[in-house]
N, C-alpha and C positions, 0 to 999 in steps of 0.2 A: 277151807274157807273159799267160798265162791267169789268170783269177780265178774262184773258185767261191763260191757262196752257202752259208751255214751250214745245217745240218740243221734241219728244221722250217719252213723258208721256204716260203711259199705263193705260187705264181705261176700265171699263165695261159700257155698255149702257143699258138703260131700254129697255127690250124686245129683246135684242140681246144676243145670247148664248156665242159667243167668245169674247175675249178681243180685244181691238183696240188700236193701237199706233198712236198718233197724229203726222202727218207729214207735216201739213200746215194749213194756216188760210184763212178766208174770201173768201169763194167760193159760187158761184151760182150753182143751179141745172141746168144741161144741158137743154137749151131751155127755161128756166124760170128765169128771173131776178127780180122777185117780192120779193125775200127774199135772203139776204146774210147770209149764214151759218157761224158759228164761226170757225169750224174746217173741215179739211179733214183728214181722217185716213185710215189705212190699218189693216188687220187682224194680230193679234199677236199670235204666234211668227213668222208667215210666212214672214211678212214684205211686202214691195212693190213688187208685181209681175205683175202689169199692171194697167193701168188707169181704166179698167173695173172692177177691184177688190178693188176699193177704196169706201169709203162712206163719205158723208157729214153729219154733225150733229151740233147741238147747245149745248152750255154749260149745259143747263137745262136737256139735255137728259142723262147726265152722272150719273150713279148709284153708282159707286165705283171707287176710285183711288187706283191703285196698285203700280205705280212707277212714281215718279216725274222726268221729264226730266231735263237735265242740264240747269241751269239758272245763268246768271251773269249780270253785268251792261249793257253790249251790248244787250243781248237778252231781258232784261227788257225794254230798250228803244225801241227796235223794236216792242215788244208786245204792248207797249203803242201807237205807231204809228198805229198798226193794229186796236186796240180798237177805236182810234179816227176815223179812216177811216170807220169802220163798223158803228159807231154812226152817222157819217156824211151821209152815204148812207141811213141809216134807217130814219134819219130826212128828207132827200130829198124825199124819197119814201112817207113818211107820208104827206109832203107838197104837193106832186104831187097828192096823193089820195084825199086830201082835195079840191084841185082845181078842179079835175075831178068831185068829188062829188058835189061841188057847182055849176057846170055848168049844171048838169042834171035836 
């Protein structure tokens, strides 16, 4: 079972110098729908300054947690919906890969 951090959380990522603030969930890399990434983030403390200055990453890429964003019952329910959606997409992608692999 996957768990996600709340919006506004500030982390460091493996191999990245600056800190990153989480500003969204469940994103694909542009032009590639083969993997749904857990988070979209922006450089901290600069914040969101443009789409071209954001990054997508998975939970496993987080090296350190610096600040935990605001979390309440409403955000916890939303995060659970996002987790369920990501797991459903990954399950469907795995099923599609198995079908394609079986046809070859």
